VEXDREN-2710 file (C-alpha; in Angstrom, 1 decimal):
% VEXDREN-2710
k/r/px/py/pz
1/UNK/34.2/-14.7/-12.5
2/UNK/32.2/-11.9/-14.2
3/UNK/28.6/-12.7/-14.4
4/UNK/25.6/-10.9/-15.8
5/UNK/22.0/-12.1/-15.3
6/UNK/23.5/-15.2/-13.5
7/UNK/25.6/-16.4/-16.5
8/UNK/29.3/-16.5/-17.0
9/UNK/30.4/-14.2/-19.7
10/UNK/32.9/-14.9/-22.5
11/UNK/34.7/-12.4/-24.7
12/UNK/34.8/-14.1/-28.1
13/UNK/37.5/-12.8/-30.5
14/UNK/37.9/-13.5/-34.2
15/UNK/41.3/-12.6/-35.7
16/UNK/41.3/-12.0/-39.4
17/UNK/43.8/-10.8/-42.0
18/UNK/42.1/-7.4/-42.2
19/UNK/40.1/-7.0/-39.0
20/UNK/39.8/-8.3/-35.4
21/UNK/36.2/-8.6/-34.2
22/UNK/34.8/-9.3/-30.8
23/UNK/31.7/-9.4/-28.6
24/UNK/30.7/-10.7/-25.2
25/UNK/28.5/-13.8/-25.0
26/UNK/26.5/-15.3/-22.1
27/UNK/26.8/-18.9/-21.0
28/UNK/24.5/-20.2/-23.7
29/UNK/26.2/-18.1/-26.4
30/UNK/23.7/-15.3/-26.7
31/UNK/25.3/-12.0/-27.6
32/UNK/25.4/-9.5/-24.7
33/UNK/27.1/-6.6/-26.6
34/UNK/27.3/-5.3/-30.1
35/UNK/30.1/-6.7/-32.3
36/UNK/33.1/-4.4/-32.2
37/UNK/35.9/-4.3/-34.9
38/UNK/39.4/-2.9/-35.0
39/UNK/41.8/-3.1/-37.9
40/UNK/44.3/-5.9/-37.9
41/UNK/47.7/-4.1/-37.4
42/UNK/50.1/-4.2/-40.3
43/UNK/52.5/-5.9/-40.0
44/UNK/50.4/-8.3/-38.1
45/UNK/53.0/-9.3/-35.5
46/UNK/52.0/-10.9/-32.2
47/UNK/52.7/-8.0/-29.9
48/UNK/50.7/-5.6/-32.2
49/UNK/47.8/-7.9/-32.5
50/UNK/47.7/-8.6/-28.8
51/UNK/47.6/-4.8/-28.1
52/UNK/44.7/-4.5/-30.6
53/UNK/42.8/-7.3/-28.8
54/UNK/43.5/-5.6/-25.5
55/UNK/42.1/-2.3/-27.0
56/UNK/39.0/-4.2/-28.1
57/UNK/38.6/-6.0/-24.7
58/UNK/38.8/-2.7/-22.9
59/UNK/35.7/-1.5/-24.8
60/UNK/33.6/-4.6/-23.7
61/UNK/33.4/-4.1/-20.0
62/UNK/33.5/-7.1/-17.7
63/UNK/33.9/-10.7/-18.9
64/UNK/35.1/-13.9/-17.2
65/UNK/37.0/-15.6/-20.0
66/UNK/38.2/-15.3/-23.6
67/UNK/37.8/-17.4/-26.7
68/UNK/40.0/-16.6/-29.7
69/UNK/39.7/-17.8/-33.3
70/UNK/43.0/-17.6/-35.2
71/UNK/43.6/-18.1/-38.9
72/UNK/46.0/-21.0/-38.8
73/UNK/46.8/-24.3/-37.1
74/UNK/46.5/-24.0/-33.3
75/UNK/47.6/-26.7/-30.8
76/UNK/47.0/-26.1/-27.1
77/UNK/47.0/-22.4/-27.6
78/UNK/50.3/-22.4/-29.6
79/UNK/50.3/-21.2/-33.2
80/UNK/51.5/-23.7/-35.8
81/UNK/50.8/-21.8/-39.0
82/UNK/50.0/-18.1/-39.8
83/UNK/50.1/-17.8/-43.6
84/UNK/48.1/-14.5/-43.8
85/UNK/49.6/-12.8/-40.8
86/UNK/53.3/-12.8/-39.9
87/UNK/56.0/-15.5/-39.6
88/UNK/56.7/-14.3/-36.0
89/UNK/53.5/-16.2/-35.0
90/UNK/55.0/-19.6/-35.6
91/UNK/55.4/-21.4/-32.3
92/UNK/54.0/-18.4/-30.4
93/UNK/52.0/-19.3/-27.3
94/UNK/49.0/-17.0/-27.9
95/UNK/46.8/-18.6/-25.2
96/UNK/49.3/-18.0/-22.4
97/UNK/50.4/-14.6/-23.6
98/UNK/46.9/-13.2/-24.0
99/UNK/45.8/-14.7/-20.7
100/UNK/48.6/-12.9/-18.9
101/UNK/47.8/-9.6/-20.8
102/UNK/44.1/-9.7/-20.0
103/UNK/44.3/-11.5/-16.6
104/UNK/41.6/-13.9/-17.8
105/UNK/41.6/-17.6/-18.8
106/UNK/42.0/-17.9/-22.6
107/UNK/41.3/-20.7/-25.1
108/UNK/42.4/-20.5/-28.7
109/UNK/41.3/-22.5/-31.8
110/UNK/41.4/-22.3/-35.6
111/UNK/39.0/-19.6/-36.8
112/UNK/37.2/-21.9/-39.3
113/UNK/36.8/-24.5/-36.5
114/UNK/35.1/-21.9/-34.4
115/UNK/32.9/-20.7/-37.3
116/UNK/31.9/-24.3/-37.8
117/UNK/31.0/-24.8/-34.1
118/UNK/28.7/-21.8/-34.5
119/UNK/27.0/-23.1/-37.6
120/UNK/26.8/-26.9/-37.8
121/UNK/23.8/-29.1/-37.0
122/UNK/26.0/-31.8/-35.4
123/UNK/24.6/-34.6/-37.6
124/UNK/26.6/-36.5/-40.3
125/UNK/29.6/-35.2/-42.2
126/UNK/29.7/-31.4/-42.3
127/UNK/32.4/-29.4/-44.0
128/UNK/32.9/-25.7/-43.4
129/UNK/35.0/-23.4/-45.6
130/UNK/35.7/-19.7/-45.1
131/UNK/36.3/-17.2/-47.9
132/UNK/38.2/-14.2/-46.7
133/UNK/41.8/-13.1/-46.9
134/UNK/42.6/-16.8/-47.1
135/UNK/40.7/-20.0/-47.4
136/UNK/39.8/-21.7/-44.1
137/UNK/38.3/-25.1/-43.5
138/UNK/36.9/-27.4/-40.8
139/UNK/35.5/-30.9/-41.0
140/UNK/33.0/-32.3/-38.5
141/UNK/31.6/-35.9/-38.0
142/UNK/28.4/-36.0/-35.9
143/UNK/29.4/-32.7/-34.3
144/UNK/33.0/-33.8/-33.5
145/UNK/35.8/-31.7/-35.0
146/UNK/38.5/-33.4/-37.0
147/UNK/41.3/-30.9/-36.3
148/UNK/43.9/-29.2/-38.4
149/UNK/42.5/-29.9/-41.8
150/UNK/44.1/-26.8/-43.5
151/UNK/42.4/-27.6/-46.8
152/UNK/43.3/-24.2/-48.2
153/UNK/46.9/-25.2/-48.7
154/UNK/46.0/-28.4/-50.6
155/UNK/46.3/-28.5/-54.4
156/UNK/43.1/-27.5/-56.1
157/UNK/43.7/-26.9/-59.8
158/UNK/46.3/-25.8/-62.3
159/UNK/49.0/-26.5/-59.8
160/UNK/47.6/-24.0/-57.3
161/UNK/46.0/-24.4/-53.9
162/UNK/42.4/-23.5/-52.9
163/UNK/43.8/-20.4/-51.2
164/UNK/45.8/-19.3/-54.2
165/UNK/42.7/-19.8/-56.4
166/UNK/40.0/-18.4/-54.1
167/UNK/41.7/-16.1/-51.6
168/UNK/41.1/-12.4/-51.6
169/UNK/44.3/-11.7/-53.6
170/UNK/43.0/-13.9/-56.4
171/UNK/39.5/-12.3/-56.3
172/UNK/41.1/-8.9/-56.6
173/UNK/43.1/-10.0/-59.7
174/UNK/40.7/-12.1/-61.6
175/UNK/37.4/-10.4/-60.7
176/UNK/34.1/-11.7/-59.4
177/UNK/32.9/-13.6/-62.5
178/UNK/35.9/-15.8/-62.8
179/UNK/36.2/-16.2/-59.0
180/UNK/32.6/-17.5/-58.9
181/UNK/33.4/-20.0/-61.7
182/UNK/36.3/-21.3/-59.6
183/UNK/34.2/-21.5/-56.5
184/UNK/31.6/-23.6/-58.3
185/UNK/34.4/-26.0/-59.4
186/UNK/35.7/-26.1/-55.8
187/UNK/32.3/-27.0/-54.4
188/UNK/32.0/-29.9/-56.9
189/UNK/35.5/-31.0/-56.1
190/UNK/35.0/-30.9/-52.3
191/UNK/31.7/-32.8/-52.5
192/UNK/33.4/-35.6/-54.4
193/UNK/36.4/-35.6/-52.0
194/UNK/34.4/-35.6/-48.7
195/UNK/30.9/-36.8/-49.6
196/UNK/29.6/-34.4/-47.0
197/UNK/26.0/-34.1/-45.9
198/UNK/26.3/-30.3/-45.7
199/UNK/28.8/-27.6/-46.7
200/UNK/28.7/-24.3/-44.9
201/UNK/30.4/-21.3/-46.4
202/UNK/31.4/-18.3/-44.3
203/UNK/33.8/-15.4/-44.4
204/UNK/33.8/-11.9/-45.7
205/UNK/33.7/-12.8/-49.4
206/UNK/30.5/-14.7/-49.3
207/UNK/28.7/-11.6/-50.4
208/UNK/30.5/-12.0/-53.8
209/UNK/28.8/-15.3/-54.5
210/UNK/26.5/-14.9/-57.5
211/UNK/25.5/-18.4/-58.5
212/UNK/22.8/-20.6/-57.0
213/UNK/24.2/-23.0/-54.5
214/UNK/23.3/-26.7/-54.3
215/UNK/20.6/-27.6/-51.8
216/UNK/23.1/-29.0/-49.3
217/UNK/25.3/-25.9/-49.3
218/UNK/24.5/-22.9/-47.1
219/UNK/26.1/-19.5/-46.5
220/UNK/26.5/-18.8/-42.8
221/UNK/26.8/-15.3/-41.3
222/UNK/30.2/-14.0/-40.3
223/UNK/29.0/-13.6/-36.8
224/UNK/29.1/-17.5/-36.5
225/UNK/32.9/-17.0/-36.2
226/UNK/32.3/-15.2/-32.9
227/UNK/29.2/-17.1/-31.6
228/UNK/31.1/-20.4/-32.0
229/UNK/33.6/-19.2/-29.4
230/UNK/31.4/-20.3/-26.6
231/UNK/31.9/-24.0/-27.7
232/UNK/35.5/-23.8/-26.6
233/UNK/34.2/-23.8/-23.0
234/UNK/31.8/-26.7/-23.2
235/UNK/32.7/-29.8/-21.2
236/UNK/33.3/-31.8/-24.5
237/UNK/35.9/-29.2/-25.5
END
């Protein structure tokens, strides 16, 4: 295994609808390289995305293993949903295919799950949502992930889902003011539904938030979606 300063290194990848980001982490999750970004290929088919990841990986030097955050349901490295990428992803074994491509062990999880693993305190009920191309979500109880929540595709208001009301396409159409009004309503709805202790909000559109958040709601940096990748290799994972 590749080591640097005595620690096993992990290439952590975050696949998004518009960009693929990555950096190398040491054994405790400390960044060892700068974050690097390549555009998500369009159409975002599996072979094109895997080639883009290989391009990113080649720029990062040596690493021992790979963690990948994917925007959809993931079960044992196999993709279950991919609403914001391409239908060809359904039932695609990303873990195995990427491992063969890079000749490294690979673990894959939902991107919001990984963002949460990089942000939560591990105490009580903690909900994570991500505001980007789509609307991601992850729910934790005392640090334990409750998988495959996919809250973004649940009905929110006016017959539309959270993703339809708060995804990037909606933001582009309705503008920042109305989008913020919807987000305030969503936060209130989620608090009633989950009675969470903390809500963490990540994703590329967090910089569009203009209202004051409740005391138990926190914006987390996008890099959490990469830093959380180290958690996939912990014993408890």
